[in-house]
C-alpha positions in Angstrom: 26.9 59.1 -58.0 25.7 61.7 -59.6 22.0 61.2 -61.2 22.0 63.2 -64.9 18.0 65.2 -63.8 20.4 67.0 -60.5 21.5 69.9 -61.3 24.7 69.3 -60.3 25.3 67.2 -63.3 24.2 69.4 -65.1 26.5 72.3 -64.5 29.5 69.2 -64.2 29.8 71.0 -60.3 31.5 68.8 -57.5 29.8 67.4 -54.8 30.0 66.8 -51.1 28.4 64.3 -48.8 28.7 65.7 -45.8 30.6 63.2 -43.9 29.6 60.0 -41.6 29.4 60.9 -37.9 30.5 57.9 -35.3 27.8 56.9 -32.4 28.0 57.2 -29.8 30.4 55.6 -26.5 28.4 53.5 -25.1 30.4 51.7 -21.5 28.8 49.1 -20.1 30.8 47.6 -17.0 29.2 45.2 -14.4 30.5 44.3 -10.6 29.0 41.1 -9.9 28.4 40.7 -6.1 26.6 38.4 -3.9 22.9 38.2 -4.3 23.0 40.4 -6.9 25.3 42.7 -9.7 26.0 46.8 -10.2 25.6 47.9 -13.7 28.3 51.3 -14.1 26.5 52.9 -17.8 28.8 55.8 -19.3 27.3 57.5 -22.9 30.2 59.9 -24.8 29.3 61.9 -27.7 26.4 63.1 -29.1 24.5 66.1 -29.4 22.2 66.4 -25.7 19.9 65.2 -24.9 21.0 62.4 -25.7 18.5 58.7 -24.1 20.2 55.9 -22.3 18.0 52.3 -22.1 17.8 49.6 -20.7 16.8 45.8 -21.6 17.4 42.9 -19.2 16.8 40.1 -21.0 15.8 41.7 -24.1 13.2 43.3 -21.3 13.2 47.4 -21.1 14.2 47.9 -17.2 14.5 51.6 -17.1 15.9 54.6 -19.9 17.0 57.9 -18.6 16.0 61.1 -21.1 18.4 63.0 -21.0 20.2 60.4 -19.8 23.1 61.8 -17.9 26.8 60.8 -19.1 27.3 58.3 -16.0 25.5 56.8 -13.6 24.8 53.1 -11.9 22.3 50.3 -11.4 22.0 48.1 -9.6 19.9 45.1 -10.4 18.1 43.0 -7.3 15.6 41.6 -9.0 17.4 39.0 -11.1 16.6 35.7 -9.5 19.6 33.6 -9.4 21.8 33.1 -13.2 23.2 34.3 -16.0 21.2 37.7 -17.5 21.9 39.8 -20.7 22.1 43.1 -20.5 21.8 45.6 -23.3 22.5 49.1 -22.8 21.7 52.0 -25.9 22.2 55.3 -26.2 20.3 57.6 -29.4 21.2 61.8 -29.2 19.1 63.7 -30.9 20.7 63.6 -34.1 19.3 59.3 -34.1 23.3 58.6 -34.0 23.3 55.9 -31.5 25.4 53.6 -29.8 25.0 49.9 -27.6 26.6 47.2 -24.6 25.8 44.4 -24.0 26.9 42.2 -20.7 26.5 38.7 -19.4 25.8 39.4 -15.3 26.0 36.3 -13.3 23.9 36.4 -10.4 25.0 34.5 -7.6 21.8 32.2 -5.2 
């Protein structure tokens, strides 16, 4: 949509908007083994540097900047029970992606 005061509207020029770029692809998987769980994180896409943040039960547990494409993180300090885990990646251009899962830690 052009506004009447814009040069493109006055001259009849076509306005090309930049195509939206897809967000980052974040993969988060777990291997639940007593007495702790191991997370495998992977980030694809994005413009370096990419920052990666890991949240456990809503609290920031770890950050990487710049983030590796793949990493493994052991959840050794969690109490027994179910815990929400979220990974969020943000690239240089502000594009982001995320993944979440629930981890069950045995007692």
